[in-house]
Backbone as CSV, one residue per row, in Angstrom:
resi,resn,N_x,N_y,N_z,CA_x,CA_y,CA_z,C_x,C_y,C_z
1,MET,0.816,-1.059,-0.052,0.143,0.000,0.110,1.057,1.307,-0.019
2,VAL,0.566,2.282,-0.800,1.399,3.656,-0.765,0.647,4.482,-0.029
3,THR,1.359,5.159,0.714,0.617,6.019,1.783,0.492,7.529,0.813
4,GLU,-0.945,7.796,0.598,-1.094,9.197,-0.066,-0.809,10.281,0.491
5,ILE,-0.336,11.462,-0.542,0.312,12.798,0.483,-0.890,13.715,-0.274
6,ILE,-1.704,14.033,0.811,-2.799,15.342,0.749,-2.123,16.550,1.048
7,ALA,-2.230,17.334,0.305,-1.647,18.741,0.756,-2.745,19.577,1.488
8,HIS,-2.215,19.723,2.593,-2.673,20.504,3.771,-3.164,21.858,3.595
9,ARG,-4.464,22.085,3.121,-4.646,23.399,2.645,-4.304,24.069,1.497
10,GLY,-3.878,23.001,0.698,-2.897,23.123,-0.399,-1.597,22.946,-0.052
11,ALA,-0.673,23.604,-0.801,0.788,23.485,-0.537,0.852,24.847,0.202
12,SER,0.420,24.792,1.388,0.473,26.126,2.196,1.890,26.491,2.764
13,CYS,2.977,25.865,2.164,4.047,25.908,2.826,4.673,27.080,1.894
14,ALA,4.147,27.187,0.557,4.372,28.116,-0.416,3.620,29.024,-1.117
15,ALA,2.285,29.028,-0.584,1.200,29.787,-1.009,0.074,30.155,-0.034
16,PRO,-0.633,31.025,-0.130,-1.678,31.159,1.213,-2.653,30.107,1.382
17,GLU,-3.078,29.717,2.141,-3.554,28.588,2.646,-5.103,28.616,1.909
18,ASN,-5.458,27.551,1.607,-6.841,27.469,1.204,-7.189,28.252,-0.045
19,THR,-6.421,28.797,-0.754,-6.569,29.476,-1.883,-6.240,28.857,-3.060
20,PHE,-6.694,29.432,-4.321,-6.234,28.789,-5.812,-4.752,28.482,-5.987
21,PRO,-3.909,29.569,-5.692,-2.503,29.186,-5.890,-1.968,27.900,-5.214
22,ALA,-2.443,27.930,-3.935,-1.901,26.899,-3.104,-2.415,25.353,-3.513
23,PHE,-3.475,25.666,-4.059,-3.975,24.102,-4.495,-3.380,23.781,-6.080
24,ASP,-3.181,24.825,-6.647,-2.625,24.750,-8.210,-1.235,24.121,-8.111
25,LEU,-0.428,24.654,-6.902,0.857,24.358,-6.760,0.928,23.099,-6.117
26,ALA,-0.044,22.593,-5.539,-0.008,21.338,-4.745,-0.226,20.114,-5.992
27,TYR,-0.978,20.760,-6.873,-1.207,19.584,-8.019,-0.062,19.613,-8.941
28,LYS,0.557,20.761,-9.028,1.758,20.708,-9.787,3.116,19.990,-9.238
29,MET,2.878,20.034,-7.722,4.065,19.141,-7.000,3.894,17.716,-7.131
30,GLY,2.604,17.315,-7.460,2.323,15.853,-7.619,1.405,15.323,-6.479
31,ALA,1.080,16.275,-5.608,0.262,15.673,-4.228,-1.000,14.855,-4.992
32,GLU,-1.425,13.828,-4.131,-2.566,12.988,-4.698,-3.666,13.421,-4.169
33,GLY,-3.949,14.471,-3.427,-4.836,14.786,-2.873,-4.908,16.505,-2.330
34,ILE,-5.914,16.916,-1.787,-5.984,18.418,-1.488,-7.002,18.171,-0.336
35,GLU,-6.473,19.103,1.178,-7.413,18.895,1.948,-7.901,20.553,2.014
36,THR,-8.964,20.874,2.559,-9.589,22.233,2.339,-10.534,22.113,3.867
37,ASP,-10.769,23.500,4.289,-11.697,23.690,5.338,-12.841,24.308,4.983
38,VAL,-14.191,24.047,5.437,-15.123,24.839,5.014,-16.181,25.238,5.970
39,HIS,-16.290,26.618,5.968,-17.369,27.347,6.883,-18.513,27.978,5.711
40,MET,-19.539,28.226,6.399,-20.594,28.762,5.606,-21.001,30.323,5.715
41,THR,-21.084,31.013,4.749,-21.611,32.208,4.700,-23.123,32.591,5.225
42,LYS,-23.292,33.786,5.167,-24.535,34.202,6.034,-25.782,33.846,4.905
43,ASP,-25.655,33.693,3.647,-26.686,33.206,2.659,-26.174,31.610,2.379
44,GLY,-25.545,31.034,3.082,-25.431,29.598,2.734,-24.488,29.029,1.636
45,VAL,-23.612,29.787,1.450,-22.579,29.254,0.429,-21.418,28.861,1.220
46,PRO,-21.127,27.424,0.949,-19.813,26.646,1.610,-18.461,27.695,1.022
47,ILE,-17.538,28.245,1.877,-16.473,28.727,1.464,-15.185,28.198,2.311
48,LEU,-14.082,28.120,1.653,-12.750,27.795,1.841,-12.115,28.759,2.677
49,ILE,-12.112,28.563,4.140,-11.126,29.131,4.958,-11.050,28.209,6.352
50,HIS,-10.037,28.353,7.240,-9.895,27.574,8.146,-10.742,28.078,9.429
51,ASP,-10.302,29.271,9.679,-11.050,29.960,10.829,-12.432,30.464,10.716
52,ALA,-12.872,30.636,11.782,-14.549,31.068,11.879,-14.588,32.464,11.171
53,THR,-13.450,33.060,11.761,-13.284,34.498,11.379,-12.363,35.020,10.091
54,LEU,-12.511,36.210,9.656,-11.435,36.796,8.456,-10.141,37.084,8.996
55,ASP,-9.891,37.492,10.165,-8.908,38.229,10.864,-7.598,37.708,10.581
56,ARG,-7.185,36.363,10.691,-5.944,35.831,10.429,-5.794,35.828,9.100
57,THR,-6.224,35.362,8.240,-5.926,35.271,6.543,-6.330,36.037,5.680
58,THR,-7.047,37.212,6.042,-7.447,37.887,5.027,-7.558,39.469,5.793
59,ASN,-7.752,40.361,4.863,-7.737,41.980,5.419,-8.917,42.303,5.789
60,GLY,-10.114,41.064,6.160,-11.279,41.446,6.482,-11.361,41.228,8.110
61,LYS,-12.462,41.697,8.674,-12.697,41.444,10.164,-13.882,40.619,10.591
62,GLY,-14.183,40.040,11.538,-15.463,39.309,11.880,-15.653,37.959,11.223
63,TYR,-16.899,37.338,11.891,-17.205,36.053,11.404,-17.670,35.883,9.876
64,ILE,-17.203,34.814,9.453,-17.652,34.428,8.108,-19.309,34.507,7.911
65,LYS,-19.651,33.804,8.992,-21.369,33.629,8.966,-22.017,35.130,8.740
66,ASP,-21.438,36.096,9.197,-22.096,37.516,8.869,-21.870,38.052,7.733
67,TYR,-21.165,37.495,7.014,-21.020,37.834,5.566,-21.756,37.114,4.532
68,THR,-22.398,38.059,3.545,-22.980,37.092,2.220,-21.589,36.943,1.203
69,TRP,-21.766,35.848,0.181,-20.913,35.246,-0.468,-20.223,36.549,-1.432
70,GLU,-20.991,37.568,-2.112,-20.809,38.650,-2.340,-19.879,39.716,-1.791
71,GLN,-19.989,39.709,-0.708,-19.474,40.655,0.304,-18.023,40.193,0.552
72,LEU,-17.827,38.758,0.775,-16.613,37.803,0.958,-15.632,38.137,-0.286
73,LYS,-16.216,38.230,-1.645,-15.531,38.193,-2.503,-14.306,39.218,-2.891
74,LEU,-14.917,40.494,-2.007,-14.030,41.826,-1.871,-12.985,41.732,-1.243
75,PHE,-12.707,40.540,-0.328,-11.606,40.527,0.600,-10.362,39.929,0.100
76,ASP,-9.207,40.358,0.257,-8.075,39.728,0.005,-7.344,38.749,1.157
77,ALA,-7.317,37.495,0.417,-6.701,36.292,1.056,-5.250,36.061,1.112
78,GLY,-4.615,36.741,0.277,-3.146,36.643,0.123,-2.079,37.788,0.343
79,TYR,-2.831,38.845,0.815,-1.726,39.803,1.408,-0.911,39.360,2.671
80,THR,-1.844,38.673,3.451,-1.038,38.598,4.792,0.251,37.597,4.759
81,TYR,-0.078,36.860,3.565,1.000,35.755,3.254,2.241,36.207,2.834
82,SER,2.151,37.067,1.667,2.939,37.663,1.259,2.613,38.686,0.212
83,ILE,3.455,39.800,-0.187,3.273,40.543,-1.204,3.094,40.157,-2.557
84,ASN,3.785,38.952,-2.812,3.511,38.397,-4.018,1.948,37.773,-4.391
85,PHE,1.466,37.742,-3.198,-0.021,37.276,-3.354,-1.357,38.001,-3.276
86,VAL,-1.007,39.304,-3.303,-2.201,40.502,-2.755,-2.901,40.370,-4.054
87,GLY,-4.089,40.430,-3.688,-5.424,40.155,-4.516,-5.603,38.737,-4.614
88,THR,-5.396,38.146,-3.913,-5.805,36.430,-4.122,-7.135,36.721,-3.413
89,PRO,-8.183,36.289,-3.754,-9.555,36.116,-3.501,-9.733,34.725,-2.802
90,ILE,-10.876,34.858,-1.553,-11.456,33.761,-1.014,-11.963,32.732,-2.108
91,MET,-11.963,31.719,-1.848,-12.629,30.649,-2.817,-13.772,30.178,-2.101
92,SER,-14.851,29.642,-3.009,-15.993,28.761,-2.801,-15.573,27.520,-2.892
93,LEU,-16.395,26.529,-2.134,-16.358,25.208,-2.351,-16.590,24.804,-4.061
94,GLU,-17.496,25.453,-4.473,-18.066,25.198,-5.798,-16.956,25.517,-6.936
95,GLN,-16.118,26.273,-6.571,-15.022,26.774,-7.246,-14.119,25.457,-7.240
96,LEU,-13.751,25.106,-6.256,-12.870,23.847,-6.226,-13.075,22.824,-6.778
97,LEU,-14.467,22.328,-6.530,-14.904,21.375,-7.165,-15.006,21.307,-8.663
98,LYS,-15.148,22.682,-9.016,-15.275,22.953,-10.658,-13.405,22.496,-10.994
99,TRP,-12.685,23.190,-10.298,-11.208,22.800,-10.512,-10.750,21.527,-10.661
100,ILE,-10.977,20.733,-9.482,-10.450,19.621,-9.235,-11.092,18.255,-10.154
101,SER,-12.545,18.756,-10.313,-13.212,17.596,-10.740,-12.916,16.608,-12.112
102,ASN,-11.736,17.214,-12.900,-11.102,16.961,-14.019,-9.735,16.303,-13.710
103,LYS,-9.596,16.181,-12.609,-7.908,16.020,-12.049,-8.064,14.844,-11.221
104,ASN,-7.145,14.228,-11.404,-6.955,12.645,-10.757,-6.528,13.045,-9.233
105,MET,-7.180,13.442,-8.544,-6.786,13.861,-7.097,-8.049,13.702,-5.984
106,ARG,-7.437,13.110,-5.055,-8.411,12.886,-3.744,-8.903,14.330,-3.255
107,LEU,-10.154,14.633,-2.593,-10.722,15.990,-1.971,-10.790,15.478,-0.595
108,ASN,-10.224,16.088,0.355,-10.592,15.932,1.583,-11.344,17.299,2.082
109,ILE,-12.582,17.156,2.438,-13.185,18.676,2.934,-13.315,18.308,4.356
110,GLU,-12.893,19.207,5.317,-13.132,19.344,6.787,-14.319,20.532,6.911
111,LEU,-15.475,19.766,7.451,-16.303,20.588,7.992,-16.028,21.331,9.189
112,LYS,-16.217,22.405,9.531,-15.699,23.215,10.675,-16.941,23.533,11.269
113,ASN,-17.543,22.301,11.722,-18.830,22.710,12.672,-18.589,21.733,13.699
114,ASN,-17.487,22.005,14.583,-17.410,21.565,15.806,-17.611,22.656,16.928
115,ASN,-17.219,23.650,16.692,-17.452,24.829,17.526,-18.506,25.700,17.134
116,MET,-19.136,25.540,15.787,-20.010,26.357,15.344,-21.057,25.355,14.420
117,GLU,-22.378,25.724,14.674,-23.363,25.026,13.711,-23.746,25.933,12.676
118,TYR,-23.717,25.198,11.746,-24.429,25.599,10.429,-25.440,25.043,10.029
119,PRO,-26.642,25.479,9.783,-27.811,24.779,9.289,-27.776,24.495,7.994
120,ASN,-28.194,23.110,7.616,-27.963,22.299,6.366,-26.602,22.436,5.578
121,MET,-25.595,22.504,6.600,-24.124,22.360,6.117,-23.831,21.050,5.428
122,GLU,-24.153,19.916,6.196,-23.857,18.656,5.430,-24.877,18.475,4.403
123,LYS,-25.656,18.634,4.308,-26.994,18.603,3.117,-26.272,19.253,2.020
124,THR,-25.787,20.538,1.959,-25.508,21.641,0.895,-24.326,20.923,0.452
125,ILE,-23.224,20.430,1.140,-22.069,19.985,0.928,-22.132,18.705,-0.110
126,TYR,-22.856,17.718,0.467,-23.443,16.270,0.219,-23.929,16.657,-1.359
127,GLU,-24.721,17.656,-1.568,-25.439,17.765,-2.966,-24.359,18.415,-3.727
128,MET,-23.361,19.103,-3.550,-22.403,19.605,-4.293,-21.550,18.540,-4.575
129,ILE,-21.019,17.895,-3.789,-20.243,16.629,-4.446,-21.110,15.592,-5.273
130,ASN,-22.341,15.495,-5.171,-22.868,14.803,-5.949,-23.181,15.690,-7.736
131,ASP,-23.339,16.816,-7.430,-23.411,17.298,-8.553,-22.395,17.260,-9.512
132,TYR,-21.313,17.291,-8.691,-19.769,17.358,-9.599,-19.364,15.800,-9.690
133,LYS,-20.048,14.702,-9.360,-19.796,13.427,-9.466,-18.514,13.183,-8.953
134,MET,-18.150,13.856,-7.508,-17.046,13.663,-6.915,-17.317,12.465,-5.588
135,GLN,-17.987,11.757,-5.741,-18.401,10.767,-4.815,-17.220,9.967,-4.177
136,GLU,-16.847,9.169,-5.194,-15.712,8.337,-5.268,-14.428,8.825,-4.670
137,ARG,-14.180,10.148,-4.781,-12.929,10.775,-4.369,-12.887,11.614,-3.508
138,THR,-14.036,11.835,-2.733,-14.096,12.674,-1.693,-14.213,12.016,-0.299
139,ILE,-13.412,12.695,0.740,-13.451,12.226,1.997,-14.338,13.726,2.950
140,LEU,-15.265,13.448,3.678,-15.870,14.418,4.420,-15.179,14.334,5.990
141,SER,-14.629,14.903,6.310,-13.910,14.766,7.742,-14.583,15.787,8.991
142,THR,-14.747,15.662,10.294,-15.171,16.525,11.031,-14.751,16.087,12.416
143,PHE,-14.407,17.113,13.528,-14.394,16.727,14.796,-15.900,16.586,15.578
144,ASN,-16.827,16.974,14.768,-18.285,16.765,15.191,-18.996,15.252,15.258
145,GLN,-19.155,14.567,16.013,-19.519,13.204,16.028,-20.908,13.145,15.497
146,GLU,-21.936,14.298,15.891,-23.198,14.217,15.564,-23.392,14.572,14.091
147,SER,-22.398,15.423,13.515,-22.210,15.593,12.113,-22.112,14.204,11.261
148,ILE,-21.396,13.445,11.709,-21.158,12.332,10.774,-22.200,11.659,11.256
149,VAL,-22.978,11.238,12.246,-24.216,10.495,12.434,-25.080,11.195,11.189
150,ARG,-25.135,12.286,11.368,-26.149,13.035,10.208,-25.803,12.645,8.738
151,LEU,-24.475,12.652,8.629,-23.827,12.427,7.014,-24.238,11.075,6.863
152,LYS,-24.244,10.320,7.852,-24.124,8.602,7.164,-25.547,8.473,6.782
153,LYS,-26.577,9.071,7.155,-28.055,8.963,6.504,-28.109,9.110,5.076
154,TRP,-27.119,9.778,4.611,-27.282,10.012,2.969,-25.927,9.619,2.372
155,THR,-25.008,9.329,2.785,-23.835,9.050,2.095,-23.405,7.687,2.180
156,LYS,-23.514,7.168,1.038,-23.230,5.391,1.120,-22.130,5.300,0.226
157,ASN,-21.344,6.276,-0.461,-20.017,5.914,-1.072,-19.219,7.289,-1.241
158,ILE,-19.453,7.909,-0.204,-18.423,9.227,0.449,-17.817,8.660,1.803
159,GLU,-16.382,8.577,1.439,-15.898,8.354,2.978,-15.946,9.418,4.164
160,LEU,-16.423,8.745,5.024,-16.595,9.861,6.411,-15.237,9.450,7.420
161,ALA,-14.720,10.537,7.770,-13.676,10.533,8.514,-13.984,11.340,10.089
162,LEU,-13.751,10.517,11.316,-13.951,11.299,12.583,-12.206,11.990,12.607
163,LEU,-12.421,13.062,13.068,-11.013,13.684,13.524,-10.803,13.575,14.840
164,ALA,-9.514,13.615,14.982,-9.157,13.343,16.540,-7.758,13.813,17.006
165,SER,-7.477,14.858,17.906,-6.418,15.395,18.244,-6.082,15.373,19.596
166,LYS,-6.847,14.465,20.457,-6.523,14.129,21.785,-6.620,12.619,21.883
167,LYS,-6.030,12.355,23.015,-5.786,10.930,23.370,-7.029,10.216,23.968
168,GLN,-7.514,9.320,23.717,-8.827,8.873,24.695,-8.931,7.329,24.017
169,LYS,-9.412,6.397,24.924,-9.689,5.377,24.885,-10.817,4.739,23.937
170,GLY,-10.658,3.725,23.193,-11.829,3.162,22.281,-11.996,4.106,21.098
171,LEU,-10.848,4.833,20.682,-10.954,5.904,19.280,-11.584,5.170,18.170
172,VAL,-11.024,3.857,18.091,-11.279,3.302,16.505,-12.586,2.743,16.606
173,SER,-13.104,2.300,17.855,-14.505,1.591,18.046,-15.547,2.832,18.163
174,LEU,-14.806,3.864,18.649,-15.741,5.145,18.601,-16.065,5.664,17.317
175,ALA,-15.253,5.808,16.365,-15.385,6.133,15.054,-16.065,5.395,14.207
176,LYS,-16.058,3.927,14.209,-17.109,2.850,13.709,-18.248,3.036,14.165
177,ASN,-18.567,3.213,15.834,-19.874,3.093,15.928,-20.672,4.069,15.598
178,ILE,-20.063,5.492,15.169,-21.240,6.831,15.000,-21.186,6.636,13.212
179,GLY,-20.477,5.578,12.648,-20.681,5.499,11.117,-19.341,6.019,10.413
180,ALA,-18.485,6.480,10.858,-17.184,7.020,10.108,-16.469,5.683,9.762
181,ASN,-16.040,5.417,8.446,-14.779,4.521,7.966,-13.678,4.909,7.707
182,ALA,-12.933,5.931,8.368,-11.807,6.376,8.408,-11.821,7.697,9.742
183,LEU,-10.335,7.332,10.058,-10.018,8.222,11.221,-8.746,8.954,11.227
184,HIS,-9.054,10.058,11.091,-7.567,10.890,10.972,-7.104,11.640,12.275
185,ILE,-5.877,11.381,12.556,-5.659,11.629,13.904,-4.473,12.478,13.940
186,LYS,-4.104,13.472,14.879,-2.966,14.458,14.963,-1.523,13.352,15.230
187,PHE,-0.519,13.872,14.711,0.546,12.797,14.745,0.840,12.341,16.003
188,ASN,1.010,13.045,17.196,1.256,12.483,18.414,0.246,11.474,18.895
189,LEU,-0.735,11.111,18.587,-1.663,9.963,18.493,-1.127,8.669,17.807
190,LEU,-0.158,8.833,16.647,0.364,7.429,15.961,0.860,6.514,16.404
191,ASN,0.596,5.443,16.581,1.441,4.358,17.045,0.890,3.134,16.159
192,LYS,1.811,1.824,16.187,1.702,0.765,15.649,0.284,0.361,15.820
193,SER,-0.186,0.225,17.029,-1.297,-0.216,17.394,-2.707,0.303,16.839
194,ILE,-2.739,1.311,16.723,-3.833,2.282,16.289,-3.996,1.904,14.760
195,VAL,-2.779,1.760,14.265,-2.971,1.523,12.540,-3.284,0.175,12.369
196,LYS,-2.810,-0.635,13.392,-3.418,-2.010,13.210,-4.882,-2.599,13.372
197,GLU,-5.238,-1.344,14.330,-6.795,-1.732,14.472,-7.497,-1.106,13.620
198,CYS,-7.303,0.119,12.936,-7.547,0.521,11.780,-8.051,-0.655,10.921
199,HIS,-6.784,-0.794,10.493,-7.047,-1.925,9.200,-7.581,-3.097,9.579
200,LYS,-7.724,-3.482,10.791,-8.344,-4.923,11.119,-9.748,-4.512,10.877
201,ASN,-10.400,-3.268,11.198,-11.687,-2.856,11.039,-12.194,-2.254,9.547
202,GLN,-11.085,-2.388,8.709,-11.512,-1.849,7.403,-11.649,-0.384,7.251
203,MET,-10.741,0.188,7.942,-11.156,1.652,8.344,-9.599,2.307,8.101
204,SER,-9.501,3.219,6.986,-8.491,4.125,6.588,-8.044,4.889,7.880
205,ILE,-6.927,5.368,7.911,-6.053,6.084,8.839,-5.106,7.031,8.287
206,ARG,-5.467,8.274,8.529,-4.393,9.304,7.871,-4.061,10.299,9.076
207,VAL,-3.148,10.709,9.017,-2.127,11.733,9.900,-2.082,12.810,9.571
208,PHE,-2.269,14.012,10.557,-2.065,15.530,10.214,-0.986,15.934,11.307
209,THR,-0.717,17.199,11.396,0.191,17.752,10.067,1.395,17.371,10.146
210,VAL,1.859,16.576,8.813,2.902,15.988,9.084,4.206,16.857,8.048
211,ASN,5.043,17.471,8.736,5.870,18.102,7.876,7.553,17.879,8.042
212,LYS,7.727,16.841,9.145,9.054,16.718,9.514,9.635,15.602,8.674
213,LYS,10.870,15.264,8.256,11.160,14.019,7.501,10.841,12.734,8.466
214,SER,11.418,13.129,9.510,11.261,11.806,10.442,9.793,11.427,10.731
215,ALA,8.728,12.419,11.024,7.437,12.030,11.074,6.807,11.402,9.815
216,MET,7.422,11.900,8.540,6.792,11.369,7.432,7.158,9.966,7.219
217,HIS,8.598,9.594,7.591,8.960,8.372,7.549,8.284,7.466,8.302
218,LYS,7.957,7.760,9.595,7.196,6.879,10.707,5.745,6.323,10.040
219,CYS,5.268,7.706,9.089,3.802,7.485,8.830,4.047,6.308,7.806
220,TYR,5.162,6.287,6.785,5.197,5.392,5.598,5.514,4.038,6.170
221,GLN,6.319,4.204,7.240,6.629,2.735,7.599,5.598,2.149,8.385
222,LEU,4.746,2.777,8.968,3.596,2.248,9.777,2.506,1.710,8.671
223,GLY,2.567,2.003,7.582,1.614,1.781,6.643,0.310,2.862,6.751
224,CYS,0.373,4.138,7.127,-0.780,4.692,7.500,-1.405,5.425,5.756
225,ASN,-2.639,5.292,5.355,-3.073,5.344,3.989,-3.199,6.748,3.779
226,GLY,-2.771,7.785,4.568,-2.456,8.826,4.136,-2.021,10.132,5.179
227,ILE,-1.040,10.886,4.695,-0.611,12.308,5.489,-1.257,13.229,4.727
228,PHE,-1.224,14.340,5.693,-1.555,15.875,5.415,-0.469,16.409,5.664
229,THR,-0.111,17.159,4.477,1.016,17.715,4.787,1.232,19.168,4.057
230,ASP,1.889,20.151,4.546,2.130,21.611,4.061,2.853,21.511,3.050
231,MET,3.775,20.445,3.017,5.174,20.384,2.161,5.076,19.116,1.325
232,PRO,4.117,18.855,0.177,3.995,17.879,-0.685,5.109,17.517,-1.364
233,LYS,5.665,18.450,-2.101,7.147,17.888,-2.658,8.196,17.178,-1.880
234,LYS,8.292,17.770,-0.631,9.134,17.251,0.432,8.649,15.785,0.430
235,ALA,7.344,15.548,0.840,6.739,14.406,1.223,6.932,13.186,0.341
236,LYS,6.839,13.426,-1.012,6.848,12.863,-2.055,8.590,12.372,-2.118
237,TRP,9.612,13.230,-2.129,10.910,12.949,-2.008,11.167,11.810,-0.525
238,VAL,10.552,12.323,0.680,10.805,11.345,1.526,10.251,9.868,1.075
239,ARG,9.031,10.045,0.690,8.623,8.677,0.355,9.157,7.597,-0.571
240,MET,9.855,8.391,-1.505,10.689,7.850,-2.485,11.847,7.229,-2.087
241,LEU,12.584,8.091,-1.076,13.615,7.461,-0.257,13.337,6.355,0.287
242,PHE,12.260,6.393,1.003,11.840,5.317,2.072,11.444,3.928,0.934
243,LYS,10.584,4.115,-0.008,10.378,3.036,-1.057,11.793,2.398,-1.556
244,SER,12.850,3.350,-1.669,14.097,2.892,-2.057,14.966,2.035,-0.960
245,GLY,14.223,2.414,0.382,15.236,1.643,1.450,16.264,2.614,1.983
246,MET,16.417,3.822,1.560,16.940,4.976,2.011,16.367,5.548,3.349
247,LYS,17.056,6.375,4.066,16.422,6.824,5.056,16.798,8.636,5.223
């Protein structure tokens, strides 16, 4: 099994996270997948941004939920990263789906609904994935267990992943019981036992956020299904060394 390299918020080591330049660069670097985060606008449009507010990554301020999509289009999502990216707009999920639909890449959509509830978020995203015929290539992930239960009612061929960043007993069983068929864990939770248990239960296991060479090597060695990394080019190089028996 080859561990997939999934670009975390795109190639966010070299371009503003969750923007087209980051996604396009990840594609050119040979990443096998894109990971992105989704919040909902005031008028119910899924957009790509990690935080619930605009403050950190754009020239705007305040909560995403308080703006319409037309208003959000006016903000700059590149200037805080580098002068080279001034004028980079916020993207919608639909724009990303249009771009990726004809590319041989997996898409991981993280629903940012663990601290904030968005009405109809799951249904809206599910219907978009269907419209673009991306069911077989999409993973929906969330820290929100209730969201996975809701999604399970609709999704038969879209992979559902429970996110976990804190150590707890019975994590694999918990994920399986709520209807998830994948587990996405923070690197500090990774060990041989949890990988073995996931695979025993026909559950994919992927690890975030893996940027160090030693951490990448460990993920490859343990047979994880995928890693989320800000550095897809480096991850490909380390994987090549691992496959050739070099460290």
